[in-house]
PDB file of N, CA, C, O and CB in Angstrom:
ATOM      1  N   MET A   1       3.992 -11.936  -5.966  1.00  0.00           N
ATOM      2  CA  MET A   1       4.781 -10.844  -5.413  1.00  0.00           C
ATOM      3  C   MET A   1       3.848  -9.848  -4.737  1.00  0.00           C
ATOM      4  O   MET A   1       2.782  -9.533  -5.266  1.00  0.00           O
ATOM      5  CB  MET A   1       5.624 -10.149  -6.517  1.00  0.00           C
ATOM      6  N   GLY A   2       4.244  -9.358  -3.576  1.00  0.00           N
ATOM      7  CA  GLY A   2       3.427  -8.413  -2.843  1.00  0.00           C
ATOM      8  C   GLY A   2       3.452  -7.031  -3.459  1.00  0.00           C
ATOM      9  O   GLY A   2       4.280  -6.717  -4.315  1.00  0.00           O
ATOM     10  N   LYS A   3       2.530  -6.224  -3.003  1.00  0.00           N
ATOM     11  CA  LYS A   3       2.451  -4.850  -3.497  1.00  0.00           C
ATOM     12  C   LYS A   3       3.375  -3.958  -2.682  1.00  0.00           C
ATOM     13  O   LYS A   3       3.589  -4.181  -1.490  1.00  0.00           O
ATOM     14  CB  LYS A   3       0.997  -4.323  -3.439  1.00  0.00           C
ATOM     15  N   GLU A   4       3.915  -2.946  -3.346  1.00  0.00           N
ATOM     16  CA  GLU A   4       4.769  -1.976  -2.672  1.00  0.00           C
ATOM     17  C   GLU A   4       3.909  -1.102  -1.766  1.00  0.00           C
ATOM     18  O   GLU A   4       2.810  -0.691  -2.139  1.00  0.00           O
ATOM     19  CB  GLU A   4       5.549  -1.108  -3.700  1.00  0.00           C
ATOM     20  N   ILE A   5       4.420  -0.828  -0.586  1.00  0.00           N
ATOM     21  CA  ILE A   5       3.733   0.049   0.362  1.00  0.00           C
ATOM     22  C   ILE A   5       4.531   1.337   0.457  1.00  0.00           C
ATOM     23  O   ILE A   5       5.735   1.317   0.713  1.00  0.00           O
ATOM     24  CB  ILE A   5       3.574  -0.627   1.772  1.00  0.00           C
ATOM     25  N   ARG A   6       3.851   2.456   0.250  1.00  0.00           N
ATOM     26  CA  ARG A   6       4.503   3.772   0.304  1.00  0.00           C
ATOM     27  C   ARG A   6       3.948   4.557   1.492  1.00  0.00           C
ATOM     28  O   ARG A   6       2.761   4.486   1.811  1.00  0.00           O
ATOM     29  CB  ARG A   6       4.286   4.563  -1.031  1.00  0.00           C
ATOM     30  N   MET A   7       4.836   5.299   2.129  1.00  0.00           N
ATOM     31  CA  MET A   7       4.436   6.113   3.266  1.00  0.00           C
ATOM     32  C   MET A   7       4.849   7.554   3.008  1.00  0.00           C
ATOM     33  O   MET A   7       5.959   7.819   2.545  1.00  0.00           O
ATOM     34  CB  MET A   7       5.064   5.583   4.584  1.00  0.00           C
ATOM     35  N   ALA A   8       3.950   8.480   3.310  1.00  0.00           N
ATOM     36  CA  ALA A   8       4.257   9.910   3.196  1.00  0.00           C
ATOM     37  C   ALA A   8       3.674  10.616   4.416  1.00  0.00           C
ATOM     38  O   ALA A   8       2.574  10.301   4.871  1.00  0.00           O
ATOM     39  CB  ALA A   8       3.683  10.520   1.858  1.00  0.00           C
ATOM     40  N   TYR A   9       4.430  11.567   4.928  1.00  0.00           N
ATOM     41  CA  TYR A   9       3.954  12.342   6.076  1.00  0.00           C
ATOM     42  C   TYR A   9       3.949  13.814   5.714  1.00  0.00           C
ATOM     43  O   TYR A   9       4.949  14.355   5.244  1.00  0.00           O
ATOM     44  CB  TYR A   9       4.834  12.091   7.329  1.00  0.00           C
ATOM     45  N   ASP A  10       2.818  14.454   5.937  1.00  0.00           N
ATOM     46  CA  ASP A  10       2.662  15.896   5.721  1.00  0.00           C
ATOM     47  C   ASP A  10       2.802  16.567   7.081  1.00  0.00           C
ATOM     48  O   ASP A  10       1.884  16.530   7.900  1.00  0.00           O
ATOM     49  CB  ASP A  10       1.271  16.247   5.041  1.00  0.00           C
ATOM     50  N   ASP A  11       3.956  17.177   7.313  1.00  0.00           N
ATOM     51  CA  ASP A  11       4.241  17.795   8.608  1.00  0.00           C
ATOM     52  C   ASP A  11       3.301  18.960   8.898  1.00  0.00           C
ATOM     53  O   ASP A  11       2.851  19.120  10.033  1.00  0.00           O
ATOM     54  CB  ASP A  11       5.686  18.274   8.655  1.00  0.00           C
ATOM     55  N   ASP A  12       3.001  19.774   7.891  1.00  0.00           N
ATOM     56  CA  ASP A  12       2.110  20.925   8.102  1.00  0.00           C
ATOM     57  C   ASP A  12       0.693  20.478   8.447  1.00  0.00           C
ATOM     58  O   ASP A  12       0.068  21.033   9.351  1.00  0.00           O
ATOM     59  CB  ASP A  12       2.083  21.815   6.852  1.00  0.00           C
ATOM     60  N   GLY A  13       0.193  19.488   7.738  1.00  0.00           N
ATOM     61  CA  GLY A  13      -1.169  19.007   7.976  1.00  0.00           C
ATOM     62  C   GLY A  13      -1.249  17.936   9.044  1.00  0.00           C
ATOM     63  O   GLY A  13      -2.342  17.585   9.487  1.00  0.00           O
ATOM     64  N   ASP A  14      -0.088  17.403   9.471  1.00  0.00           N
ATOM     65  CA  ASP A  14       0.006  16.331  10.457  1.00  0.00           C
ATOM     66  C   ASP A  14      -0.813  15.113  10.022  1.00  0.00           C
ATOM     67  O   ASP A  14      -1.653  14.600  10.762  1.00  0.00           O
ATOM     68  CB  ASP A  14      -0.470  16.828  11.832  1.00  0.00           C
ATOM     69  N   ILE A  15      -0.532  14.666   8.777  1.00  0.00           N
ATOM     70  CA  ILE A  15      -1.255  13.532   8.199  1.00  0.00           C
ATOM     71  C   ILE A  15      -0.243  12.485   7.743  1.00  0.00           C
ATOM     72  O   ILE A  15       0.683  12.792   6.993  1.00  0.00           O
ATOM     73  CB  ILE A  15      -2.161  13.986   7.007  1.00  0.00           C
ATOM     74  N   LEU A  16      -0.426  11.252   8.198  1.00  0.00           N
ATOM     75  CA  LEU A  16       0.360  10.132   7.700  1.00  0.00           C
ATOM     76  C   LEU A  16      -0.483   9.412   6.660  1.00  0.00           C
ATOM     77  O   LEU A  16      -1.635   9.062   6.915  1.00  0.00           O
ATOM     78  CB  LEU A  16       0.792   9.163   8.860  1.00  0.00           C
ATOM     79  N   ASP A  17       0.098   9.193   5.488  1.00  0.00           N
ATOM     80  CA  ASP A  17      -0.616   8.555   4.389  1.00  0.00           C
ATOM     81  C   ASP A  17       0.144   7.302   3.968  1.00  0.00           C
ATOM     82  O   ASP A  17       1.340   7.363   3.682  1.00  0.00           O
ATOM     83  CB  ASP A  17      -0.788   9.532   3.188  1.00  0.00           C
ATOM     84  N   ILE A  18      -0.543   6.181   3.930  1.00  0.00           N
ATOM     85  CA  ILE A  18       0.034   4.908   3.509  1.00  0.00           C
ATOM     86  C   ILE A  18      -0.704   4.453   2.261  1.00  0.00           C
ATOM     87  O   ILE A  18      -1.933   4.382   2.251  1.00  0.00           O
ATOM     88  CB  ILE A  18      -0.054   3.830   4.645  1.00  0.00           C
ATOM     89  N   SER A  19       0.047   4.144   1.204  1.00  0.00           N
ATOM     90  CA  SER A  19      -0.542   3.652  -0.041  1.00  0.00           C
ATOM     91  C   SER A  19      -0.058   2.234  -0.290  1.00  0.00           C
ATOM     92  O   SER A  19       1.110   1.917  -0.066  1.00  0.00           O
ATOM     93  CB  SER A  19      -0.181   4.575  -1.240  1.00  0.00           C
ATOM     94  N   ILE A  20      -0.967   1.383  -0.755  1.00  0.00           N
ATOM     95  CA  ILE A  20      -0.654  -0.009  -1.057  1.00  0.00           C
ATOM     96  C   ILE A  20      -0.768  -0.197  -2.565  1.00  0.00           C
ATOM     97  O   ILE A  20      -1.848  -0.048  -3.137  1.00  0.00           O
ATOM     98  CB  ILE A  20      -1.604  -0.993  -0.287  1.00  0.00           C
ATOM     99  N   GLY A  21       0.344  -0.521  -3.199  1.00  0.00           N
ATOM    100  CA  GLY A  21       0.342  -0.715  -4.645  1.00  0.00           C
ATOM    101  C   GLY A  21       0.416   0.602  -5.398  1.00  0.00           C
ATOM    102  O   GLY A  21       0.687   1.654  -4.820  1.00  0.00           O
ATOM    103  N   ASP A  22       0.169   0.522  -6.698  1.00  0.00           N
ATOM    104  CA  ASP A  22       0.210   1.706  -7.553  1.00  0.00           C
ATOM    105  C   ASP A  22      -0.948   2.645  -7.228  1.00  0.00           C
ATOM    106  O   ASP A  22      -2.018   2.182  -6.833  1.00  0.00           O
ATOM    107  CB  ASP A  22       0.167   1.303  -9.036  1.00  0.00           C
ATOM    108  N   PRO A  23      -0.753   3.965  -7.388  1.00  0.00           N
ATOM    109  CA  PRO A  23      -1.844   4.914  -7.142  1.00  0.00           C
ATOM    110  C   PRO A  23      -3.052   4.597  -8.026  1.00  0.00           C
ATOM    111  O   PRO A  23      -2.906   4.272  -9.205  1.00  0.00           O
ATOM    112  CB  PRO A  23      -1.368   6.360  -7.393  1.00  0.00           C
ATOM    113  N   GLU A  24      -4.229   4.695  -7.443  1.00  0.00           N
ATOM    114  CA  GLU A  24      -5.459   4.467  -8.190  1.00  0.00           C
ATOM    115  C   GLU A  24      -6.602   5.245  -7.550  1.00  0.00           C
ATOM    116  O   GLU A  24      -6.505   5.701  -6.410  1.00  0.00           O
ATOM    117  CB  GLU A  24      -5.794   2.960  -8.252  1.00  0.00           C
ATOM    118  N   LYS A  25      -7.681   5.385  -8.307  1.00  0.00           N
ATOM    119  CA  LYS A  25      -8.843   6.088  -7.784  1.00  0.00           C
ATOM    120  C   LYS A  25      -9.418   5.306  -6.608  1.00  0.00           C
ATOM    121  O   LYS A  25      -9.458   4.076  -6.618  1.00  0.00           O
ATOM    122  CB  LYS A  25      -9.913   6.291  -8.887  1.00  0.00           C
ATOM    123  N   ALA A  26      -9.860   6.047  -5.599  1.00  0.00           N
ATOM    124  CA  ALA A  26     -10.396   5.400  -4.406  1.00  0.00           C
ATOM    125  C   ALA A  26     -11.364   6.341  -3.709  1.00  0.00           C
ATOM    126  O   ALA A  26     -11.378   7.549  -3.947  1.00  0.00           O
ATOM    127  CB  ALA A  26      -9.260   4.978  -3.447  1.00  0.00           C
ATOM    128  N   ILE A  27     -12.166   5.750  -2.847  1.00  0.00           N
ATOM    129  CA  ILE A  27     -13.020   6.541  -1.970  1.00  0.00           C
ATOM    130  C   ILE A  27     -12.506   6.341  -0.548  1.00  0.00           C
ATOM    131  O   ILE A  27     -11.975   5.283  -0.214  1.00  0.00           O
ATOM    132  CB  ILE A  27     -14.541   6.128  -2.104  1.00  0.00           C
ATOM    133  N   SER A  28     -12.668   7.355   0.276  1.00  0.00           N
ATOM    134  CA  SER A  28     -12.210   7.277   1.659  1.00  0.00           C
ATOM    135  C   SER A  28     -13.388   7.027   2.574  1.00  0.00           C
ATOM    136  O   SER A  28     -14.463   7.604   2.413  1.00  0.00           O
ATOM    137  CB  SER A  28     -11.474   8.563   2.071  1.00  0.00           C
ATOM    138  N   LYS A  29     -13.157   6.145   3.544  1.00  0.00           N
ATOM    139  CA  LYS A  29     -14.177   5.833   4.542  1.00  0.00           C
ATOM    140  C   LYS A  29     -13.555   6.003   5.918  1.00  0.00           C
ATOM    141  O   LYS A  29     -12.539   5.382   6.229  1.00  0.00           O
ATOM    142  CB  LYS A  29     -14.742   4.385   4.352  1.00  0.00           C
ATOM    143  N   GLU A  30     -14.171   6.849   6.744  1.00  0.00           N
ATOM    144  CA  GLU A  30     -13.659   7.017   8.103  1.00  0.00           C
ATOM    145  C   GLU A  30     -14.100   5.812   8.924  1.00  0.00           C
ATOM    146  O   GLU A  30     -15.295   5.558   9.073  1.00  0.00           O
ATOM    147  CB  GLU A  30     -14.166   8.358   8.747  1.00  0.00           C
ATOM    148  N   VAL A  31     -13.124   5.067   9.459  1.00  0.00           N
ATOM    149  CA  VAL A  31     -13.433   3.860  10.219  1.00  0.00           C
ATOM    150  C   VAL A  31     -13.322   4.085  11.727  1.00  0.00           C
ATOM    151  O   VAL A  31     -13.932   3.358  12.510  1.00  0.00           O
ATOM    152  CB  VAL A  31     -12.509   2.732   9.799  1.00  0.00           C
ATOM    153  N   GLU A  32     -12.573   5.056  12.120  1.00  0.00           N
ATOM    154  CA  GLU A  32     -12.432   5.510  13.503  1.00  0.00           C
ATOM    155  C   GLU A  32     -12.115   6.989  13.427  1.00  0.00           C
ATOM    156  O   GLU A  32     -11.791   7.504  12.356  1.00  0.00           O
ATOM    157  CB  GLU A  32     -11.312   4.705  14.293  1.00  0.00           C
ATOM    158  N   GLU A  33     -12.204   7.672  14.549  1.00  0.00           N
ATOM    159  CA  GLU A  33     -11.864   9.094  14.551  1.00  0.00           C
ATOM    160  C   GLU A  33     -10.459   9.285  13.988  1.00  0.00           C
ATOM    161  O   GLU A  33      -9.498   8.713  14.502  1.00  0.00           O
ATOM    162  CB  GLU A  33     -11.965   9.685  15.982  1.00  0.00           C
ATOM    163  N   ASP A  34     -10.342  10.087  12.938  1.00  0.00           N
ATOM    164  CA  ASP A  34      -9.071  10.440  12.297  1.00  0.00           C
ATOM    165  C   ASP A  34      -8.414   9.302  11.506  1.00  0.00           C
ATOM    166  O   ASP A  34      -7.312   9.491  10.992  1.00  0.00           O
ATOM    167  CB  ASP A  34      -8.118  10.915  13.338  1.00  0.00           C
ATOM    168  N   PHE A  35      -9.040   8.146  11.391  1.00  0.00           N
ATOM    169  CA  PHE A  35      -8.497   7.018  10.636  1.00  0.00           C
ATOM    170  C   PHE A  35      -9.387   6.746   9.427  1.00  0.00           C
ATOM    171  O   PHE A  35     -10.572   6.443   9.566  1.00  0.00           O
ATOM    172  CB  PHE A  35      -8.383   5.750  11.530  1.00  0.00           C
ATOM    173  N   PHE A  36      -8.790   6.860   8.234  1.00  0.00           N
ATOM    174  CA  PHE A  36      -9.538   6.693   6.987  1.00  0.00           C
ATOM    175  C   PHE A  36      -8.937   5.569   6.153  1.00  0.00           C
ATOM    176  O   PHE A  36      -7.725   5.521   5.946  1.00  0.00           O
ATOM    177  CB  PHE A  36      -9.553   8.006   6.180  1.00  0.00           C
ATOM    178  N   LEU A  37      -9.788   4.668   5.678  1.00  0.00           N
ATOM    179  CA  LEU A  37      -9.371   3.663   4.701  1.00  0.00           C
ATOM    180  C   LEU A  37      -9.655   4.204   3.319  1.00  0.00           C
ATOM    181  O   LEU A  37     -10.676   4.856   3.102  1.00  0.00           O
ATOM    182  CB  LEU A  37     -10.098   2.303   4.927  1.00  0.00           C
ATOM    183  N   ARG A  38      -8.753   3.939   2.374  1.00  0.00           N
ATOM    184  CA  ARG A  38      -9.012   4.259   0.972  1.00  0.00           C
ATOM    185  C   ARG A  38      -9.318   2.947   0.265  1.00  0.00           C
ATOM    186  O   ARG A  38      -8.530   2.002   0.302  1.00  0.00           O
ATOM    187  CB  ARG A  38      -7.789   5.007   0.303  1.00  0.00           C
ATOM    188  N   VAL A  39     -10.478   2.911  -0.377  1.00  0.00           N
ATOM    189  CA  VAL A  39     -10.986   1.679  -0.961  1.00  0.00           C
ATOM    190  C   VAL A  39     -11.272   1.884  -2.444  1.00  0.00           C
ATOM    191  O   VAL A  39     -11.849   2.899  -2.836  1.00  0.00           O
ATOM    192  CB  VAL A  39     -12.255   1.211  -0.225  1.00  0.00           C
ATOM    193  N   ASN A  40     -10.867   0.918  -3.266  1.00  0.00           N
ATOM    194  CA  ASN A  40     -11.203   0.941  -4.683  1.00  0.00           C
ATOM    195  C   ASN A  40     -12.718   0.778  -4.790  1.00  0.00           C
ATOM    196  O   ASN A  40     -13.262  -0.210  -4.295  1.00  0.00           O
ATOM    197  CB  ASN A  40     -10.438  -0.190  -5.483  1.00  0.00           C
ATOM    198  N   PRO A  41     -13.414   1.730  -5.428  1.00  0.00           N
ATOM    199  CA  PRO A  41     -14.879   1.683  -5.461  1.00  0.00           C
ATOM    200  C   PRO A  41     -15.444   0.537  -6.301  1.00  0.00           C
ATOM    201  O   PRO A  41     -16.609   0.174  -6.142  1.00  0.00           O
ATOM    202  CB  PRO A  41     -15.405   2.982  -5.989  1.00  0.00           C
ATOM    203  N   VAL A  42     -14.645  -0.028  -7.178  1.00  0.00           N
ATOM    204  CA  VAL A  42     -15.119  -1.125  -8.029  1.00  0.00           C
ATOM    205  C   VAL A  42     -14.895  -2.481  -7.359  1.00  0.00           C
ATOM    206  O   VAL A  42     -15.800  -3.314  -7.304  1.00  0.00           O
ATOM    207  CB  VAL A  42     -14.408  -1.089  -9.392  1.00  0.00           C
ATOM    208  N   THR A  43     -13.676  -2.691  -6.850  1.00  0.00           N
ATOM    209  CA  THR A  43     -13.318  -4.001  -6.293  1.00  0.00           C
ATOM    210  C   THR A  43     -13.530  -4.102  -4.784  1.00  0.00           C
ATOM    211  O   THR A  43     -13.631  -5.203  -4.243  1.00  0.00           O
ATOM    212  CB  THR A  43     -11.879  -4.306  -6.611  1.00  0.00           C
ATOM    213  N   GLY A  44     -13.598  -2.949  -4.099  1.00  0.00           N
ATOM    214  CA  GLY A  44     -13.697  -2.954  -2.643  1.00  0.00           C
ATOM    215  C   GLY A  44     -12.368  -3.218  -1.955  1.00  0.00           C
ATOM    216  O   GLY A  44     -12.313  -3.342  -0.732  1.00  0.00           O
ATOM    217  N   GLU A  45     -11.293  -3.306  -2.738  1.00  0.00           N
ATOM    218  CA  GLU A  45      -9.969  -3.576  -2.192  1.00  0.00           C
ATOM    219  C   GLU A  45      -9.422  -2.343  -1.473  1.00  0.00           C
ATOM    220  O   GLU A  45      -9.546  -1.221  -1.964  1.00  0.00           O
ATOM    221  CB  GLU A  45      -9.008  -4.015  -3.308  1.00  0.00           C
ATOM    222  N   VAL A  46      -8.816  -2.565  -0.307  1.00  0.00           N
ATOM    223  CA  VAL A  46      -8.161  -1.481   0.425  1.00  0.00           C
ATOM    224  C   VAL A  46      -6.868  -1.133  -0.307  1.00  0.00           C
ATOM    225  O   VAL A  46      -6.013  -1.993  -0.520  1.00  0.00           O
ATOM    226  CB  VAL A  46      -7.877  -1.884   1.920  1.00  0.00           C
ATOM    227  N   VAL A  47      -6.737   0.141  -0.690  1.00  0.00           N
ATOM    228  CA  VAL A  47      -5.554   0.583  -1.433  1.00  0.00           C
ATOM    229  C   VAL A  47      -4.708   1.562  -0.618  1.00  0.00           C
ATOM    230  O   VAL A  47      -3.706   2.080  -1.111  1.00  0.00           O
ATOM    231  CB  VAL A  47      -5.973   1.233  -2.752  1.00  0.00           C
ATOM    232  N   GLY A  48      -5.110   1.812   0.621  1.00  0.00           N
ATOM    233  CA  GLY A  48      -4.328   2.687   1.475  1.00  0.00           C
ATOM    234  C   GLY A  48      -5.129   3.149   2.676  1.00  0.00           C
ATOM    235  O   GLY A  48      -6.300   2.808   2.838  1.00  0.00           O
ATOM    236  N   PHE A  49      -4.469   3.933   3.510  1.00  0.00           N
ATOM    237  CA  PHE A  49      -5.151   4.539   4.648  1.00  0.00           C
ATOM    238  C   PHE A  49      -4.417   5.800   5.061  1.00  0.00           C
ATOM    239  O   PHE A  49      -3.244   5.995   4.741  1.00  0.00           O
ATOM    240  CB  PHE A  49      -5.246   3.550   5.832  1.00  0.00           C
ATOM    241  N   SER A  50      -5.132   6.646   5.775  1.00  0.00           N
ATOM    242  CA  SER A  50      -4.572   7.907   6.257  1.00  0.00           C
ATOM    243  C   SER A  50      -4.898   8.068   7.731  1.00  0.00           C
ATOM    244  O   SER A  50      -5.957   7.649   8.198  1.00  0.00           O
ATOM    245  CB  SER A  50      -5.116   9.109   5.443  1.00  0.00           C
ATOM    246  N   ILE A  51      -3.977   8.678   8.453  1.00  0.00           N
ATOM    247  CA  ILE A  51      -4.193   8.995   9.859  1.00  0.00           C
ATOM    248  C   ILE A  51      -4.052  10.503  10.009  1.00  0.00           C
ATOM    249  O   ILE A  51      -2.964  11.057   9.847  1.00  0.00           O
ATOM    250  CB  ILE A  51      -3.184   8.226  10.792  1.00  0.00           C
ATOM    251  N   LEU A  52      -5.165  11.159  10.320  1.00  0.00           N
ATOM    252  CA  LEU A  52      -5.152  12.598  10.582  1.00  0.00           C
ATOM    253  C   LEU A  52      -4.693  12.829  12.013  1.00  0.00           C
ATOM    254  O   LEU A  52      -4.806  11.939  12.856  1.00  0.00           O
ATOM    255  CB  LEU A  52      -6.557  13.233  10.339  1.00  0.00           C
ATOM    256  N   ASN A  53      -4.179  14.018  12.289  1.00  0.00           N
ATOM    257  CA  ASN A  53      -3.702  14.358  13.639  1.00  0.00           C
ATOM    258  C   ASN A  53      -2.745  13.280  14.150  1.00  0.00           C
ATOM    259  O   ASN A  53      -2.855  12.807  15.282  1.00  0.00           O
ATOM    260  CB  ASN A  53      -4.898  14.523  14.618  1.00  0.00           C
ATOM    261  N   PHE A  54      -1.818  12.914  13.291  1.00  0.00           N
ATOM    262  CA  PHE A  54      -0.918  11.798  13.574  1.00  0.00           C
ATOM    263  C   PHE A  54      -0.196  11.953  14.906  1.00  0.00           C
ATOM    264  O   PHE A  54      -0.131  11.000  15.682  1.00  0.00           O
ATOM    265  CB  PHE A  54       0.095  11.661  12.463  1.00  0.00           C
ATOM    266  N   ARG A  55       0.337  13.116  15.182  1.00  0.00           N
ATOM    267  CA  ARG A  55       1.101  13.336  16.430  1.00  0.00           C
ATOM    268  C   ARG A  55       0.234  13.146  17.674  1.00  0.00           C
ATOM    269  O   ARG A  55       0.738  12.748  18.724  1.00  0.00           O
ATOM    270  CB  ARG A  55       1.705  14.749  16.440  1.00  0.00           C
ATOM    271  N   LYS A  56      -1.051  13.423  17.565  1.00  0.00           N
ATOM    272  CA  LYS A  56      -1.957  13.210  18.700  1.00  0.00           C
ATOM    273  C   LYS A  56      -2.027  11.721  19.039  1.00  0.00           C
ATOM    274  O   LYS A  56      -2.044  11.343  20.211  1.00  0.00           O
ATOM    275  CB  LYS A  56      -3.375  13.761  18.384  1.00  0.00           C
ATOM    276  N   TRP A  57      -2.068  10.883  18.004  1.00  0.00           N
ATOM    277  CA  TRP A  57      -2.223   9.448  18.201  1.00  0.00           C
ATOM    278  C   TRP A  57      -0.900   8.750  18.508  1.00  0.00           C
ATOM    279  O   TRP A  57      -0.887   7.708  19.165  1.00  0.00           O
ATOM    280  CB  TRP A  57      -2.849   8.831  16.977  1.00  0.00           C
ATOM    281  N   PHE A  58       0.201   9.308  18.044  1.00  0.00           N
ATOM    282  CA  PHE A  58       1.512   8.680  18.218  1.00  0.00           C
ATOM    283  C   PHE A  58       2.465   9.681  18.858  1.00  0.00           C
ATOM    284  O   PHE A  58       3.468  10.065  18.258  1.00  0.00           O
ATOM    285  CB  PHE A  58       2.078   8.173  16.857  1.00  0.00           C
ATOM    286  N   LYS A  59       2.150  10.094  20.061  1.00  0.00           N
ATOM    287  CA  LYS A  59       2.907  11.133  20.763  1.00  0.00           C
ATOM    288  C   LYS A  59       4.373  10.769  20.966  1.00  0.00           C
ATOM    289  O   LYS A  59       5.232  11.651  20.978  1.00  0.00           O
ATOM    290  CB  LYS A  59       2.272  11.410  22.098  1.00  0.00           C
ATOM    291  N   ASP A  60       4.667   9.491  21.125  1.00  0.00           N
ATOM    292  CA  ASP A  60       6.036   9.067  21.417  1.00  0.00           C
ATOM    293  C   ASP A  60       6.871   8.824  20.169  1.00  0.00           C
ATOM    294  O   ASP A  60       8.051   8.490  20.278  1.00  0.00           O
ATOM    295  CB  ASP A  60       6.014   7.820  22.246  1.00  0.00           C
ATOM    296  N   ALA A  61       6.289   8.983  18.994  1.00  0.00           N
ATOM    297  CA  ALA A  61       7.027   8.742  17.745  1.00  0.00           C
ATOM    298  C   ALA A  61       8.032   9.869  17.527  1.00  0.00           C
ATOM    299  O   ALA A  61       7.651  11.026  17.352  1.00  0.00           O
ATOM    300  CB  ALA A  61       6.051   8.635  16.528  1.00  0.00           C
ATOM    301  N   LYS A  62       9.303   9.527  17.539  1.00  0.00           N
ATOM    302  CA  LYS A  62      10.342  10.540  17.345  1.00  0.00           C
ATOM    303  C   LYS A  62      10.738  10.654  15.874  1.00  0.00           C
ATOM    304  O   LYS A  62      10.980  11.750  15.369  1.00  0.00           O
ATOM    305  CB  LYS A  62      11.573  10.208  18.195  1.00  0.00           C
ATOM    306  N   ASP A  63      10.802   9.523  15.202  1.00  0.00           N
ATOM    307  CA  ASP A  63      11.224   9.507  13.806  1.00  0.00           C
ATOM    308  C   ASP A  63      10.224   8.691  13.001  1.00  0.00           C
ATOM    309  O   ASP A  63      10.201   7.463  13.091  1.00  0.00           O
ATOM    310  CB  ASP A  63      12.662   8.927  13.658  1.00  0.00           C
ATOM    311  N   ILE A  64       9.414   9.361  12.230  1.00  0.00           N
ATOM    312  CA  ILE A  64       8.359   8.692  11.479  1.00  0.00           C
ATOM    313  C   ILE A  64       8.934   7.713  10.460  1.00  0.00           C
ATOM    314  O   ILE A  64       8.278   6.727  10.121  1.00  0.00           O
ATOM    315  CB  ILE A  64       7.479   9.719  10.777  1.00  0.00           C
ATOM    316  N   LYS A  65      10.140   7.963   9.968  1.00  0.00           N
ATOM    317  CA  LYS A  65      10.727   7.082   8.957  1.00  0.00           C
ATOM    318  C   LYS A  65      11.000   5.685   9.491  1.00  0.00           C
ATOM    319  O   LYS A  65      11.057   4.730   8.715  1.00  0.00           O
ATOM    320  CB  LYS A  65      12.009   7.680   8.433  1.00  0.00           C
ATOM    321  N   THR A  66      11.169   5.548  10.795  1.00  0.00           N
ATOM    322  CA  THR A  66      11.435   4.239  11.373  1.00  0.00           C
ATOM    323  C   THR A  66      10.322   3.803  12.317  1.00  0.00           C
ATOM    324  O   THR A  66      10.535   2.961  13.189  1.00  0.00           O
ATOM    325  CB  THR A  66      12.762   4.253  12.108  1.00  0.00           C
ATOM    326  N   LEU A  67       9.163   4.364  12.146  1.00  0.00           N
ATOM    327  CA  LEU A  67       8.032   4.063  13.010  1.00  0.00           C
ATOM    328  C   LEU A  67       7.560   2.628  12.806  1.00  0.00           C
ATOM    329  O   LEU A  67       7.196   2.255  11.690  1.00  0.00           O
ATOM    330  CB  LEU A  67       6.887   5.040  12.747  1.00  0.00           C
ATOM    331  N   PRO A  68       7.558   1.815  13.863  1.00  0.00           N
ATOM    332  CA  PRO A  68       7.040   0.456  13.705  1.00  0.00           C
ATOM    333  C   PRO A  68       5.513   0.493  13.655  1.00  0.00           C
ATOM    334  O   PRO A  68       4.863   1.043  14.544  1.00  0.00           O
ATOM    335  CB  PRO A  68       7.528  -0.460  14.863  1.00  0.00           C
ATOM    336  N   ILE A  69       4.969  -0.086  12.628  1.00  0.00           N
ATOM    337  CA  ILE A  69       3.513  -0.119  12.479  1.00  0.00           C
ATOM    338  C   ILE A  69       3.082  -1.569  12.399  1.00  0.00           C
ATOM    339  O   ILE A  69       3.551  -2.315  11.540  1.00  0.00           O
ATOM    340  CB  ILE A  69       3.043   0.677  11.216  1.00  0.00           C
ATOM    341  N   LYS A  70       2.192  -1.970  13.291  1.00  0.00           N
ATOM    342  CA  LYS A  70       1.609  -3.297  13.223  1.00  0.00           C
ATOM    343  C   LYS A  70       0.250  -3.152  12.568  1.00  0.00           C
ATOM    344  O   LYS A  70      -0.546  -2.290  12.943  1.00  0.00           O
ATOM    345  CB  LYS A  70       1.501  -3.961  14.637  1.00  0.00           C
ATOM    346  N   ALA A  71      -0.003  -3.993  11.599  1.00  0.00           N
ATOM    347  CA  ALA A  71      -1.285  -3.921  10.906  1.00  0.00           C
ATOM    348  C   ALA A  71      -1.758  -5.315  10.576  1.00  0.00           C
ATOM    349  O   ALA A  71      -0.970  -6.194  10.226  1.00  0.00           O
ATOM    350  CB  ALA A  71      -1.181  -3.070   9.631  1.00  0.00           C
ATOM    351  N   GLU A  72      -3.036  -5.500  10.690  1.00  0.00           N
ATOM    352  CA  GLU A  72      -3.646  -6.750  10.275  1.00  0.00           C
ATOM    353  C   GLU A  72      -4.686  -6.399   9.231  1.00  0.00           C
ATOM    354  O   GLU A  72      -5.705  -5.780   9.539  1.00  0.00           O
ATOM    355  CB  GLU A  72      -4.275  -7.531  11.486  1.00  0.00           C
ATOM    356  N   LEU A  73      -4.427  -6.792   8.006  1.00  0.00           N
ATOM    357  CA  LEU A  73      -5.335  -6.486   6.916  1.00  0.00           C
ATOM    358  C   LEU A  73      -5.965  -7.775   6.431  1.00  0.00           C
ATOM    359  O   LEU A  73      -5.271  -8.756   6.165  1.00  0.00           O
ATOM    360  CB  LEU A  73      -4.605  -5.758   5.763  1.00  0.00           C
ATOM    361  N   ALA A  74      -7.258  -7.768   6.319  1.00  0.00           N
ATOM    362  CA  ALA A  74      -7.971  -8.933   5.799  1.00  0.00           C
ATOM    363  C   ALA A  74      -8.719  -8.513   4.551  1.00  0.00           C
ATOM    364  O   ALA A  74      -9.482  -7.546   4.565  1.00  0.00           O
ATOM    365  CB  ALA A  74      -8.946  -9.530   6.860  1.00  0.00           C
ATOM    366  N   PHE A  75      -8.501  -9.233   3.491  1.00  0.00           N
ATOM    367  CA  PHE A  75      -9.179  -8.945   2.232  1.00  0.00           C
ATOM    368  C   PHE A  75     -10.146 -10.085   1.939  1.00  0.00           C
ATOM    369  O   PHE A  75      -9.797 -11.262   2.037  1.00  0.00           O
ATOM    370  CB  PHE A  75      -8.156  -8.758   1.063  1.00  0.00           C
ATOM    371  N   SER A  76     -11.347  -9.716   1.583  1.00  0.00           N
ATOM    372  CA  SER A  76     -12.319 -10.766   1.254  1.00  0.00           C
ATOM    373  C   SER A  76     -12.795 -10.628  -0.167  1.00  0.00           C
ATOM    374  O   SER A  76     -13.617 -11.424  -0.623  1.00  0.00           O
ATOM    375  CB  SER A  76     -13.509 -10.722   2.205  1.00  0.00           C
TER     376      SER A  76
END
């Protein structure tokens, strides 16, 4: 069974946060400007990601609740 994916948007901070699975301790790594991966420090597994300045990157997004997101995640 796959892990539940949760999405939260902070309108004041303009941050989109995506969590994969149950909340757990993680470290954040900036992989591109304003794009951060959250990684379990023990397993190296990606447990989420955040996009800062979300509106800057997704100017045409009218409704974040129905925002289509394409993602390719590879776990090794």
